[in-house]
DOTI-812655 format. One record per residue (C-alpha): residue in one letter; chain; residue number from 1; z, y, x. Coordinates in Angstrom, 3 decimals. Each point is the difference from the previous one (the first is absolute). Layout:
N
<lolo><res>A</res><chain>A</chain><n>NUM</n><pz>Z</pz><py>Y</py><px>X</px></lolo>
...
// end
This chain:
235
<lolo><res>X</res><chain>A</chain><n>1</n><pz>3.850</pz><py>-18.005</py><px>3.035</px></lolo>
<lolo><res>X</res><chain>A</chain><n>2</n><pz>-3.015</pz><py>-1.450</py><px>-1.849</px></lolo>
<lolo><res>X</res><chain>A</chain><n>3</n><pz>0.839</pz><py>1.841</py><px>-3.200</px></lolo>
<lolo><res>X</res><chain>A</chain><n>4</n><pz>-2.285</pz><py>1.886</py><px>-2.349</px></lolo>
<lolo><res>X</res><chain>A</chain><n>5</n><pz>1.323</pz><py>2.972</py><px>-1.984</px></lolo>
<lolo><res>X</res><chain>A</chain><n>6</n><pz>-1.810</pz><py>0.860</py><px>-3.245</px></lolo>
<lolo><res>X</res><chain>A</chain><n>7</n><pz>0.391</pz><py>3.138</py><px>-2.114</px></lolo>
<lolo><res>X</res><chain>A</chain><n>8</n><pz>-0.405</pz><py>-1.670</py><px>-3.411</px></lolo>
<lolo><res>X</res><chain>A</chain><n>9</n><pz>-0.945</pz><py>3.018</py><px>-2.107</px></lolo>
<lolo><res>X</res><chain>A</chain><n>10</n><pz>-0.472</pz><py>-1.889</py><px>-3.257</px></lolo>
<lolo><res>X</res><chain>A</chain><n>11</n><pz>3.368</pz><py>-1.733</py><px>0.369</px></lolo>
<lolo><res>X</res><chain>A</chain><n>12</n><pz>1.985</pz><py>3.045</py><px>1.242</px></lolo>
<lolo><res>X</res><chain>A</chain><n>13</n><pz>1.257</pz><py>-2.037</py><px>2.935</px></lolo>
<lolo><res>X</res><chain>A</chain><n>14</n><pz>-0.337</pz><py>-0.712</py><px>3.701</px></lolo>
<lolo><res>X</res><chain>A</chain><n>15</n><pz>-0.882</pz><py>-3.642</py><px>0.693</px></lolo>
<lolo><res>X</res><chain>A</chain><n>16</n><pz>0.787</pz><py>-1.766</py><px>3.278</px></lolo>
<lolo><res>X</res><chain>A</chain><n>17</n><pz>-2.155</pz><py>-2.990</py><px>0.978</px></lolo>
<lolo><res>X</res><chain>A</chain><n>18</n><pz>0.756</pz><py>-2.554</py><px>2.720</px></lolo>
<lolo><res>X</res><chain>A</chain><n>19</n><pz>-3.458</pz><py>-0.571</py><px>1.495</px></lolo>
<lolo><res>X</res><chain>A</chain><n>20</n><pz>0.955</pz><py>-3.207</py><px>1.802</px></lolo>
<lolo><res>X</res><chain>A</chain><n>21</n><pz>1.393</pz><py>-1.629</py><px>-3.136</px></lolo>
<lolo><res>X</res><chain>A</chain><n>22</n><pz>-2.408</pz><py>1.676</py><px>-2.397</px></lolo>
<lolo><res>X</res><chain>A</chain><n>23</n><pz>2.835</pz><py>0.958</py><px>-2.347</px></lolo>
<lolo><res>X</res><chain>A</chain><n>24</n><pz>1.534</pz><py>3.112</py><px>-1.467</px></lolo>
<lolo><res>X</res><chain>A</chain><n>25</n><pz>3.478</pz><py>0.274</py><px>1.506</px></lolo>
<lolo><res>X</res><chain>A</chain><n>26</n><pz>1.292</pz><py>3.250</py><px>-1.471</px></lolo>
<lolo><res>X</res><chain>A</chain><n>27</n><pz>-0.726</pz><py>2.673</py><px>-2.597</px></lolo>
<lolo><res>X</res><chain>A</chain><n>28</n><pz>1.418</pz><py>3.530</py><px>-0.265</px></lolo>
<lolo><res>X</res><chain>A</chain><n>29</n><pz>-0.311</pz><py>1.094</py><px>-3.615</px></lolo>
<lolo><res>X</res><chain>A</chain><n>30</n><pz>0.470</pz><py>3.086</py><px>-2.154</px></lolo>
<lolo><res>X</res><chain>A</chain><n>31</n><pz>-2.244</pz><py>2.271</py><px>2.037</px></lolo>
<lolo><res>X</res><chain>A</chain><n>32</n><pz>-2.188</pz><py>2.600</py><px>-1.688</px></lolo>
<lolo><res>X</res><chain>A</chain><n>33</n><pz>-3.654</pz><py>-0.664</py><px>0.803</px></lolo>
<lolo><res>X</res><chain>A</chain><n>34</n><pz>0.195</pz><py>-1.152</py><px>3.637</px></lolo>
<lolo><res>X</res><chain>A</chain><n>35</n><pz>-3.341</pz><py>0.886</py><px>1.567</px></lolo>
<lolo><res>X</res><chain>A</chain><n>36</n><pz>0.305</pz><py>-0.491</py><px>3.745</px></lolo>
<lolo><res>X</res><chain>A</chain><n>37</n><pz>2.229</pz><py>-1.658</py><px>2.571</px></lolo>
<lolo><res>X</res><chain>A</chain><n>38</n><pz>0.434</pz><py>0.101</py><px>3.774</px></lolo>
<lolo><res>X</res><chain>A</chain><n>39</n><pz>2.231</pz><py>-1.964</py><px>2.362</px></lolo>
<lolo><res>X</res><chain>A</chain><n>40</n><pz>1.592</pz><py>1.939</py><px>2.888</px></lolo>
<lolo><res>X</res><chain>A</chain><n>41</n><pz>0.712</pz><py>-2.595</py><px>2.687</px></lolo>
<lolo><res>X</res><chain>A</chain><n>42</n><pz>2.272</pz><py>2.063</py><px>2.235</px></lolo>
<lolo><res>X</res><chain>A</chain><n>43</n><pz>2.554</pz><py>0.492</py><px>-2.787</px></lolo>
<lolo><res>X</res><chain>A</chain><n>44</n><pz>-0.877</pz><py>-3.143</py><px>-1.998</px></lolo>
<lolo><res>X</res><chain>A</chain><n>45</n><pz>-0.424</pz><py>2.065</py><px>-3.146</px></lolo>
<lolo><res>X</res><chain>A</chain><n>46</n><pz>-2.416</pz><py>0.114</py><px>-2.927</px></lolo>
<lolo><res>X</res><chain>A</chain><n>47</n><pz>-1.400</pz><py>3.241</py><px>-1.407</px></lolo>
<lolo><res>X</res><chain>A</chain><n>48</n><pz>-1.176</pz><py>-0.335</py><px>-3.619</px></lolo>
<lolo><res>X</res><chain>A</chain><n>49</n><pz>-1.800</pz><py>2.906</py><px>-1.701</px></lolo>
<lolo><res>X</res><chain>A</chain><n>50</n><pz>0.549</pz><py>0.204</py><px>-3.760</px></lolo>
<lolo><res>X</res><chain>A</chain><n>51</n><pz>-2.353</pz><py>2.183</py><px>-2.011</px></lolo>
<lolo><res>X</res><chain>A</chain><n>52</n><pz>2.021</pz><py>-0.172</py><px>-3.205</px></lolo>
<lolo><res>X</res><chain>A</chain><n>53</n><pz>3.034</pz><py>1.894</py><px>1.293</px></lolo>
<lolo><res>X</res><chain>A</chain><n>54</n><pz>-1.468</pz><py>1.680</py><px>3.089</px></lolo>
<lolo><res>X</res><chain>A</chain><n>55</n><pz>2.281</pz><py>-1.838</py><px>2.407</px></lolo>
<lolo><res>X</res><chain>A</chain><n>56</n><pz>-0.246</pz><py>-2.027</py><px>3.174</px></lolo>
<lolo><res>X</res><chain>A</chain><n>57</n><pz>2.626</pz><py>-2.741</py><px>0.020</px></lolo>
<lolo><res>X</res><chain>A</chain><n>58</n><pz>1.149</pz><py>-1.203</py><px>3.423</px></lolo>
<lolo><res>X</res><chain>A</chain><n>59</n><pz>1.386</pz><py>-3.553</py><px>0.215</px></lolo>
<lolo><res>X</res><chain>A</chain><n>60</n><pz>1.475</pz><py>-2.172</py><px>2.709</px></lolo>
<lolo><res>X</res><chain>A</chain><n>61</n><pz>-2.619</pz><py>-2.703</py><px>0.547</px></lolo>
<lolo><res>X</res><chain>A</chain><n>62</n><pz>2.520</pz><py>-2.827</py><px>0.445</px></lolo>
<lolo><res>X</res><chain>A</chain><n>63</n><pz>2.589</pz><py>0.620</py><px>-2.720</px></lolo>
<lolo><res>X</res><chain>A</chain><n>64</n><pz>-2.376</pz><py>2.079</py><px>-2.197</px></lolo>
<lolo><res>X</res><chain>A</chain><n>65</n><pz>2.879</pz><py>2.421</py><px>-0.499</px></lolo>
<lolo><res>X</res><chain>A</chain><n>66</n><pz>-1.038</pz><py>3.521</py><px>-1.007</px></lolo>
<lolo><res>X</res><chain>A</chain><n>67</n><pz>0.603</pz><py>2.270</py><px>3.013</px></lolo>
<lolo><res>X</res><chain>A</chain><n>68</n><pz>-1.096</pz><py>3.350</py><px>-1.424</px></lolo>
<lolo><res>X</res><chain>A</chain><n>69</n><pz>-2.377</pz><py>1.660</py><px>-2.466</px></lolo>
<lolo><res>X</res><chain>A</chain><n>70</n><pz>-2.321</pz><py>2.839</py><px>1.033</px></lolo>
<lolo><res>X</res><chain>A</chain><n>71</n><pz>-0.735</pz><py>2.046</py><px>-3.123</px></lolo>
<lolo><res>X</res><chain>A</chain><n>72</n><pz>-2.317</pz><py>2.780</py><px>-1.215</px></lolo>
<lolo><res>X</res><chain>A</chain><n>73</n><pz>-3.207</pz><py>-1.798</py><px>1.040</px></lolo>
<lolo><res>X</res><chain>A</chain><n>74</n><pz>-1.874</pz><py>0.251</py><px>-3.288</px></lolo>
<lolo><res>X</res><chain>A</chain><n>75</n><pz>-2.539</pz><py>-2.782</py><px>-0.607</px></lolo>
<lolo><res>X</res><chain>A</chain><n>76</n><pz>0.903</pz><py>-1.694</py><px>3.309</px></lolo>
<lolo><res>X</res><chain>A</chain><n>77</n><pz>-2.941</pz><py>-2.260</py><px>0.784</px></lolo>
<lolo><res>X</res><chain>A</chain><n>78</n><pz>-1.461</pz><py>-1.507</py><px>3.172</px></lolo>
<lolo><res>X</res><chain>A</chain><n>79</n><pz>2.214</pz><py>-0.660</py><px>3.038</px></lolo>
<lolo><res>X</res><chain>A</chain><n>80</n><pz>-0.920</pz><py>-0.398</py><px>3.679</px></lolo>
<lolo><res>X</res><chain>A</chain><n>81</n><pz>2.164</pz><py>-0.664</py><px>3.054</px></lolo>
<lolo><res>X</res><chain>A</chain><n>82</n><pz>-0.489</pz><py>1.519</py><px>3.460</px></lolo>
<lolo><res>X</res><chain>A</chain><n>83</n><pz>1.985</pz><py>-2.329</py><px>2.279</px></lolo>
<lolo><res>X</res><chain>A</chain><n>84</n><pz>-0.496</pz><py>2.090</py><px>3.154</px></lolo>
<lolo><res>X</res><chain>A</chain><n>85</n><pz>1.287</pz><py>3.211</py><px>-1.579</px></lolo>
<lolo><res>X</res><chain>A</chain><n>86</n><pz>2.607</pz><py>-1.794</py><px>-2.137</px></lolo>
<lolo><res>X</res><chain>A</chain><n>87</n><pz>-1.267</pz><py>1.697</py><px>-3.123</px></lolo>
<lolo><res>X</res><chain>A</chain><n>88</n><pz>-1.013</pz><py>-1.021</py><px>-3.489</px></lolo>
<lolo><res>X</res><chain>A</chain><n>89</n><pz>-2.603</pz><py>2.044</py><px>-1.885</px></lolo>
<lolo><res>X</res><chain>A</chain><n>90</n><pz>-0.041</pz><py>0.080</py><px>-3.811</px></lolo>
<lolo><res>X</res><chain>A</chain><n>91</n><pz>-2.733</pz><py>1.545</py><px>-2.140</px></lolo>
<lolo><res>X</res><chain>A</chain><n>92</n><pz>1.426</pz><py>1.931</py><px>-2.929</px></lolo>
<lolo><res>X</res><chain>A</chain><n>93</n><pz>-0.222</pz><py>2.895</py><px>-2.443</px></lolo>
<lolo><res>X</res><chain>A</chain><n>94</n><pz>-2.896</pz><py>2.379</py><px>-0.464</px></lolo>
<lolo><res>X</res><chain>A</chain><n>95</n><pz>-0.912</pz><py>-0.207</py><px>3.661</px></lolo>
<lolo><res>X</res><chain>A</chain><n>96</n><pz>2.248</pz><py>-1.090</py><px>2.846</px></lolo>
<lolo><res>X</res><chain>A</chain><n>97</n><pz>0.988</pz><py>-2.711</py><px>2.425</px></lolo>
<lolo><res>X</res><chain>A</chain><n>98</n><pz>3.774</pz><py>-0.197</py><px>0.378</px></lolo>
<lolo><res>X</res><chain>A</chain><n>99</n><pz>1.227</pz><py>-0.692</py><px>3.544</px></lolo>
<lolo><res>X</res><chain>A</chain><n>100</n><pz>3.034</pz><py>-2.290</py><px>0.120</px></lolo>
<lolo><res>X</res><chain>A</chain><n>101</n><pz>1.975</pz><py>-0.585</py><px>3.211</px></lolo>
<lolo><res>X</res><chain>A</chain><n>102</n><pz>0.881</pz><py>-3.705</py><px>0.125</px></lolo>
<lolo><res>X</res><chain>A</chain><n>103</n><pz>2.783</pz><py>0.495</py><px>2.556</px></lolo>
<lolo><res>X</res><chain>A</chain><n>104</n><pz>1.962</pz><py>2.120</py><px>-2.496</px></lolo>
<lolo><res>X</res><chain>A</chain><n>105</n><pz>-1.687</pz><py>-0.992</py><px>-3.293</px></lolo>
<lolo><res>X</res><chain>A</chain><n>106</n><pz>-0.530</pz><py>3.686</py><px>-0.807</px></lolo>
<lolo><res>X</res><chain>A</chain><n>107</n><pz>-2.872</pz><py>2.084</py><px>-1.360</px></lolo>
<lolo><res>X</res><chain>A</chain><n>108</n><pz>-0.795</pz><py>2.341</py><px>2.897</px></lolo>
<lolo><res>X</res><chain>A</chain><n>109</n><pz>-3.199</pz><py>1.751</py><px>-1.080</px></lolo>
<lolo><res>X</res><chain>A</chain><n>110</n><pz>-3.287</pz><py>0.023</py><px>-1.876</px></lolo>
<lolo><res>X</res><chain>A</chain><n>111</n><pz>-3.696</pz><py>0.174</py><px>0.770</px></lolo>
<lolo><res>X</res><chain>A</chain><n>112</n><pz>-1.755</pz><py>2.099</py><px>-2.638</px></lolo>
<lolo><res>X</res><chain>A</chain><n>113</n><pz>-3.247</pz><py>-1.154</py><px>-1.616</px></lolo>
<lolo><res>X</res><chain>A</chain><n>114</n><pz>-2.368</pz><py>1.389</py><px>-2.623</px></lolo>
<lolo><res>X</res><chain>A</chain><n>115</n><pz>0.813</pz><py>-2.667</py><px>-2.594</px></lolo>
<lolo><res>X</res><chain>A</chain><n>116</n><pz>1.921</pz><py>-3.194</py><px>-0.648</px></lolo>
<lolo><res>X</res><chain>A</chain><n>117</n><pz>-0.640</pz><py>-2.484</py><px>2.835</px></lolo>
<lolo><res>X</res><chain>A</chain><n>118</n><pz>-1.107</pz><py>-3.509</py><px>-0.773</px></lolo>
<lolo><res>X</res><chain>A</chain><n>119</n><pz>-0.527</pz><py>-2.548</py><px>2.778</px></lolo>
<lolo><res>X</res><chain>A</chain><n>120</n><pz>0.360</pz><py>1.283</py><px>3.561</px></lolo>
<lolo><res>X</res><chain>A</chain><n>121</n><pz>-0.281</pz><py>-1.626</py><px>3.413</px></lolo>
<lolo><res>X</res><chain>A</chain><n>122</n><pz>1.635</pz><py>0.745</py><px>3.373</px></lolo>
<lolo><res>X</res><chain>A</chain><n>123</n><pz>-1.879</pz><py>-0.390</py><px>3.257</px></lolo>
<lolo><res>X</res><chain>A</chain><n>124</n><pz>1.976</pz><py>-2.573</py><px>2.029</px></lolo>
<lolo><res>X</res><chain>A</chain><n>125</n><pz>-1.144</pz><py>1.445</py><px>3.338</px></lolo>
<lolo><res>X</res><chain>A</chain><n>126</n><pz>-0.684</pz><py>3.599</py><px>-1.043</px></lolo>
<lolo><res>X</res><chain>A</chain><n>127</n><pz>1.983</pz><py>2.695</py><px>-1.769</px></lolo>
<lolo><res>X</res><chain>A</chain><n>128</n><pz>-2.048</pz><py>0.487</py><px>-3.154</px></lolo>
<lolo><res>X</res><chain>A</chain><n>129</n><pz>0.585</pz><py>-1.001</py><px>-3.609</px></lolo>
<lolo><res>X</res><chain>A</chain><n>130</n><pz>-2.964</pz><py>-0.377</py><px>-2.348</px></lolo>
<lolo><res>X</res><chain>A</chain><n>131</n><pz>0.908</pz><py>0.784</py><px>-3.612</px></lolo>
<lolo><res>X</res><chain>A</chain><n>132</n><pz>-1.935</pz><py>-0.562</py><px>-3.228</px></lolo>
<lolo><res>X</res><chain>A</chain><n>133</n><pz>0.350</pz><py>3.022</py><px>-2.299</px></lolo>
<lolo><res>X</res><chain>A</chain><n>134</n><pz>-2.010</pz><py>-0.955</py><px>-3.102</px></lolo>
<lolo><res>X</res><chain>A</chain><n>135</n><pz>0.656</pz><py>3.184</py><px>-2.003</px></lolo>
<lolo><res>X</res><chain>A</chain><n>136</n><pz>-1.902</pz><py>1.982</py><px>2.629</px></lolo>
<lolo><res>X</res><chain>A</chain><n>137</n><pz>-2.514</pz><py>-2.762</py><px>0.840</px></lolo>
<lolo><res>X</res><chain>A</chain><n>138</n><pz>0.765</pz><py>0.029</py><px>3.702</px></lolo>
<lolo><res>X</res><chain>A</chain><n>139</n><pz>1.730</pz><py>-1.774</py><px>2.837</px></lolo>
<lolo><res>X</res><chain>A</chain><n>140</n><pz>2.613</pz><py>2.160</py><px>1.720</px></lolo>
<lolo><res>X</res><chain>A</chain><n>141</n><pz>0.519</pz><py>-0.466</py><px>3.728</px></lolo>
<lolo><res>X</res><chain>A</chain><n>142</n><pz>3.598</pz><py>0.633</py><px>1.092</px></lolo>
<lolo><res>X</res><chain>A</chain><n>143</n><pz>1.350</pz><py>0.501</py><px>3.520</px></lolo>
<lolo><res>X</res><chain>A</chain><n>144</n><pz>3.389</pz><py>-1.711</py><px>-0.019</px></lolo>
<lolo><res>X</res><chain>A</chain><n>145</n><pz>1.160</pz><py>1.877</py><px>3.086</px></lolo>
<lolo><res>X</res><chain>A</chain><n>146</n><pz>-0.650</pz><py>3.346</py><px>-1.682</px></lolo>
<lolo><res>X</res><chain>A</chain><n>147</n><pz>0.979</pz><py>-1.387</py><px>-3.431</px></lolo>
<lolo><res>X</res><chain>A</chain><n>148</n><pz>-2.894</pz><py>1.774</py><px>-1.673</px></lolo>
<lolo><res>X</res><chain>A</chain><n>149</n><pz>-3.522</pz><py>-0.646</py><px>-1.273</px></lolo>
<lolo><res>X</res><chain>A</chain><n>150</n><pz>-2.583</pz><py>1.000</py><px>2.593</px></lolo>
<lolo><res>X</res><chain>A</chain><n>151</n><pz>-3.194</pz><py>-0.563</py><px>-2.009</px></lolo>
<lolo><res>X</res><chain>A</chain><n>152</n><pz>-1.432</pz><py>-1.565</py><px>-3.150</px></lolo>
<lolo><res>X</res><chain>A</chain><n>153</n><pz>-3.046</pz><py>-2.209</py><px>-0.455</px></lolo>
<lolo><res>X</res><chain>A</chain><n>154</n><pz>-1.654</pz><py>0.496</py><px>-3.424</px></lolo>
<lolo><res>X</res><chain>A</chain><n>155</n><pz>-1.490</pz><py>-3.070</py><px>-1.676</px></lolo>
<lolo><res>X</res><chain>A</chain><n>156</n><pz>-3.533</pz><py>0.994</py><px>-0.986</px></lolo>
<lolo><res>X</res><chain>A</chain><n>157</n><pz>-1.189</pz><py>-3.070</py><px>-1.886</px></lolo>
<lolo><res>X</res><chain>A</chain><n>158</n><pz>3.119</pz><py>-1.436</py><px>-1.637</px></lolo>
<lolo><res>X</res><chain>A</chain><n>159</n><pz>3.352</pz><py>0.970</py><px>-1.501</px></lolo>
<lolo><res>X</res><chain>A</chain><n>160</n><pz>3.315</pz><py>-1.493</py><px>-1.182</px></lolo>
<lolo><res>X</res><chain>A</chain><n>161</n><pz>0.775</pz><py>-1.131</py><px>3.567</px></lolo>
<lolo><res>X</res><chain>A</chain><n>162</n><pz>3.181</pz><py>-2.070</py><px>-0.282</px></lolo>
<lolo><res>X</res><chain>A</chain><n>163</n><pz>0.235</pz><py>-2.903</py><px>2.534</px></lolo>
<lolo><res>X</res><chain>A</chain><n>164</n><pz>-0.661</pz><py>0.254</py><px>3.734</px></lolo>
<lolo><res>X</res><chain>A</chain><n>165</n><pz>-0.042</pz><py>-2.147</py><px>3.151</px></lolo>
<lolo><res>X</res><chain>A</chain><n>166</n><pz>-0.507</pz><py>0.901</py><px>3.655</px></lolo>
<lolo><res>X</res><chain>A</chain><n>167</n><pz>-1.818</pz><py>-1.761</py><px>2.831</px></lolo>
<lolo><res>X</res><chain>A</chain><n>168</n><pz>1.208</pz><py>2.130</py><px>2.909</px></lolo>
<lolo><res>X</res><chain>A</chain><n>169</n><pz>-1.846</pz><py>-1.983</py><px>2.693</px></lolo>
<lolo><res>X</res><chain>A</chain><n>170</n><pz>-3.450</pz><py>0.513</py><px>-1.539</px></lolo>
<lolo><res>X</res><chain>A</chain><n>171</n><pz>0.764</pz><py>3.478</py><px>-1.390</px></lolo>
<lolo><res>X</res><chain>A</chain><n>172</n><pz>-0.506</pz><py>-1.015</py><px>-3.627</px></lolo>
<lolo><res>X</res><chain>A</chain><n>173</n><pz>1.902</pz><py>1.315</py><px>-2.995</px></lolo>
<lolo><res>X</res><chain>A</chain><n>174</n><pz>-0.557</pz><py>-2.061</py><px>-3.158</px></lolo>
<lolo><res>X</res><chain>A</chain><n>175</n><pz>0.493</pz><py>2.006</py><px>-3.205</px></lolo>
<lolo><res>X</res><chain>A</chain><n>176</n><pz>-0.047</pz><py>-1.703</py><px>-3.387</px></lolo>
<lolo><res>X</res><chain>A</chain><n>177</n><pz>-1.359</pz><py>2.150</py><px>-2.828</px></lolo>
<lolo><res>X</res><chain>A</chain><n>178</n><pz>-0.146</pz><py>-0.490</py><px>-3.767</px></lolo>
<lolo><res>X</res><chain>A</chain><n>179</n><pz>-2.635</pz><py>2.588</py><px>-1.018</px></lolo>
<lolo><res>X</res><chain>A</chain><n>180</n><pz>-2.392</pz><py>-1.624</py><px>0.643</px></lolo>
<lolo><res>X</res><chain>A</chain><n>181</n><pz>1.525</pz><py>-3.324</py><px>1.095</px></lolo>
<lolo><res>X</res><chain>A</chain><n>182</n><pz>-0.734</pz><py>-0.009</py><px>3.724</px></lolo>
<lolo><res>X</res><chain>A</chain><n>183</n><pz>1.454</pz><py>-0.589</py><px>3.437</px></lolo>
<lolo><res>X</res><chain>A</chain><n>184</n><pz>-0.739</pz><py>3.048</py><px>2.138</px></lolo>
<lolo><res>X</res><chain>A</chain><n>185</n><pz>0.138</pz><py>-0.391</py><px>3.788</px></lolo>
<lolo><res>X</res><chain>A</chain><n>186</n><pz>0.798</pz><py>3.112</py><px>2.028</px></lolo>
<lolo><res>X</res><chain>A</chain><n>187</n><pz>-0.128</pz><py>0.477</py><px>3.750</px></lolo>
<lolo><res>X</res><chain>A</chain><n>188</n><pz>3.681</pz><py>0.561</py><px>0.775</px></lolo>
<lolo><res>X</res><chain>A</chain><n>189</n><pz>-0.808</pz><py>2.491</py><px>2.758</px></lolo>
<lolo><res>X</res><chain>A</chain><n>190</n><pz>-2.461</pz><py>2.258</py><px>-1.810</px></lolo>
<lolo><res>X</res><chain>A</chain><n>191</n><pz>0.571</pz><py>-0.771</py><px>-3.682</px></lolo>
<lolo><res>X</res><chain>A</chain><n>192</n><pz>-3.709</pz><py>-0.665</py><px>-0.425</px></lolo>
<lolo><res>X</res><chain>A</chain><n>193</n><pz>-0.953</pz><py>-2.517</py><px>-2.689</px></lolo>
<lolo><res>X</res><chain>A</chain><n>194</n><pz>-1.741</pz><py>-2.913</py><px>1.709</px></lolo>
<lolo><res>X</res><chain>A</chain><n>195</n><pz>-0.269</pz><py>-2.540</py><px>-2.833</px></lolo>
<lolo><res>X</res><chain>A</chain><n>196</n><pz>0.527</pz><py>-0.511</py><px>-3.721</px></lolo>
<lolo><res>X</res><chain>A</chain><n>197</n><pz>0.219</pz><py>-3.377</py><px>-1.743</px></lolo>
<lolo><res>X</res><chain>A</chain><n>198</n><pz>0.186</pz><py>-0.649</py><px>-3.753</px></lolo>
<lolo><res>X</res><chain>A</chain><n>199</n><pz>3.151</pz><py>-1.877</py><px>-1.085</px></lolo>
<lolo><res>X</res><chain>A</chain><n>200</n><pz>1.656</pz><py>-1.076</py><px>-3.240</px></lolo>
<lolo><res>X</res><chain>A</chain><n>201</n><pz>1.827</pz><py>2.535</py><px>-2.122</px></lolo>
<lolo><res>X</res><chain>A</chain><n>202</n><pz>3.494</pz><py>1.479</py><px>0.122</px></lolo>
<lolo><res>X</res><chain>A</chain><n>203</n><pz>0.749</pz><py>-0.810</py><px>3.642</px></lolo>
<lolo><res>X</res><chain>A</chain><n>204</n><pz>3.686</pz><py>0.348</py><px>0.795</px></lolo>
<lolo><res>X</res><chain>A</chain><n>205</n><pz>0.491</pz><py>-1.277</py><px>3.545</px></lolo>
<lolo><res>X</res><chain>A</chain><n>206</n><pz>-2.069</pz><py>-0.875</py><px>3.054</px></lolo>
<lolo><res>X</res><chain>A</chain><n>207</n><pz>0.805</pz><py>-2.081</py><px>3.082</px></lolo>
<lolo><res>X</res><chain>A</chain><n>208</n><pz>-1.852</pz><py>-0.355</py><px>3.301</px></lolo>
<lolo><res>X</res><chain>A</chain><n>209</n><pz>-0.080</pz><py>-3.425</py><px>1.693</px></lolo>
<lolo><res>X</res><chain>A</chain><n>210</n><pz>-0.855</pz><py>0.806</py><px>3.604</px></lolo>
<lolo><res>X</res><chain>A</chain><n>211</n><pz>-0.209</pz><py>-3.641</py><px>1.144</px></lolo>
<lolo><res>X</res><chain>A</chain><n>212</n><pz>-2.703</pz><py>-0.866</py><px>-2.560</px></lolo>
<lolo><res>X</res><chain>A</chain><n>213</n><pz>-1.468</pz><py>3.508</py><px>-0.292</px></lolo>
<lolo><res>X</res><chain>A</chain><n>214</n><pz>0.487</pz><py>-0.038</py><px>-3.753</px></lolo>
<lolo><res>X</res><chain>A</chain><n>215</n><pz>1.228</pz><py>2.392</py><px>-2.651</px></lolo>
<lolo><res>X</res><chain>A</chain><n>216</n><pz>1.951</pz><py>-1.208</py><px>-3.037</px></lolo>
<lolo><res>X</res><chain>A</chain><n>217</n><pz>0.234</pz><py>2.260</py><px>-3.055</px></lolo>
<lolo><res>X</res><chain>A</chain><n>218</n><pz>2.212</pz><py>-0.673</py><px>-3.013</px></lolo>
<lolo><res>X</res><chain>A</chain><n>219</n><pz>-1.824</pz><py>1.336</py><px>-3.053</px></lolo>
<lolo><res>X</res><chain>A</chain><n>220</n><pz>1.500</pz><py>0.601</py><px>-3.431</px></lolo>
<lolo><res>X</res><chain>A</chain><n>221</n><pz>-3.218</pz><py>-1.277</py><px>-1.564</px></lolo>
<lolo><res>X</res><chain>A</chain><n>222</n><pz>1.294</pz><py>-3.480</py><px>0.798</px></lolo>
<lolo><res>X</res><chain>A</chain><n>223</n><pz>-1.364</pz><py>-0.784</py><px>3.449</px></lolo>
<lolo><res>X</res><chain>A</chain><n>224</n><pz>0.936</pz><py>-0.108</py><px>3.665</px></lolo>
<lolo><res>X</res><chain>A</chain><n>225</n><pz>-3.152</pz><py>1.163</py><px>1.786</px></lolo>
<lolo><res>X</res><chain>A</chain><n>226</n><pz>-0.654</pz><py>-1.352</py><px>3.510</px></lolo>
<lolo><res>X</res><chain>A</chain><n>227</n><pz>-2.366</pz><py>1.965</py><px>2.238</px></lolo>
<lolo><res>X</res><chain>A</chain><n>228</n><pz>-1.434</pz><py>-0.901</py><px>3.385</px></lolo>
<lolo><res>X</res><chain>A</chain><n>229</n><pz>0.366</pz><py>3.246</py><px>1.927</px></lolo>
<lolo><res>X</res><chain>A</chain><n>230</n><pz>-1.609</pz><py>-0.963</py><px>3.320</px></lolo>
<lolo><res>X</res><chain>A</chain><n>231</n><pz>-2.929</pz><py>2.314</py><px>-0.752</px></lolo>
<lolo><res>X</res><chain>A</chain><n>232</n><pz>2.139</pz><py>2.937</py><px>-1.170</px></lolo>
<lolo><res>X</res><chain>A</chain><n>233</n><pz>0.340</pz><py>1.644</py><px>3.405</px></lolo>
<lolo><res>X</res><chain>A</chain><n>234</n><pz>0.544</pz><py>3.768</py><px>0.375</px></lolo>
<lolo><res>X</res><chain>A</chain><n>235</n><pz>-3.327</pz><py>0.908</py><px>1.586</px></lolo>
// end
């Protein structure tokens, strides 16, 4: 559909952008701290996690009509969509990933964690989820068939691990840390740290550009850092 959906936290709204025209075409307002959004193609619905009222609002993606509200998800945060399983995962509370069934738009279970989850990434071809848990200074590894954490990878040289990106092909997990400001690269099979690169402060999100072998980090210090990651291989 060539649309971009943005959880506009500072504006308490969901913004809809037409990428072909380069224009905003719709805005859903009066949300309470929208933090994450996912589009479920099979039902043509939007799932918006709102940290302010602990709810996930589900909208029809054509009319933008509110379909349902899934409540009791305190501090609802990051959202990821598993198209094959027809599930949406939402990080929330003091330590859990909520499992939402997109065929019924219902909350069907939880995956327990040791602390509040920040960014997490799903393996497209595997069955694991990698989850940043900054309060415990580790990355939790979840089996999404068992719906449970199977191991944790402690971060030895950095903390405040918030953003994350995954390069599944080259077995690299990119973890952005704030204390100190660094990008930590883990081998996504073993959890072993294979590289560490200094970055600007207060990193909040990280994106992997496979075509150009680059990493982009948005940093609260006022920079977007661009890293050439051709040498950051997991060996």
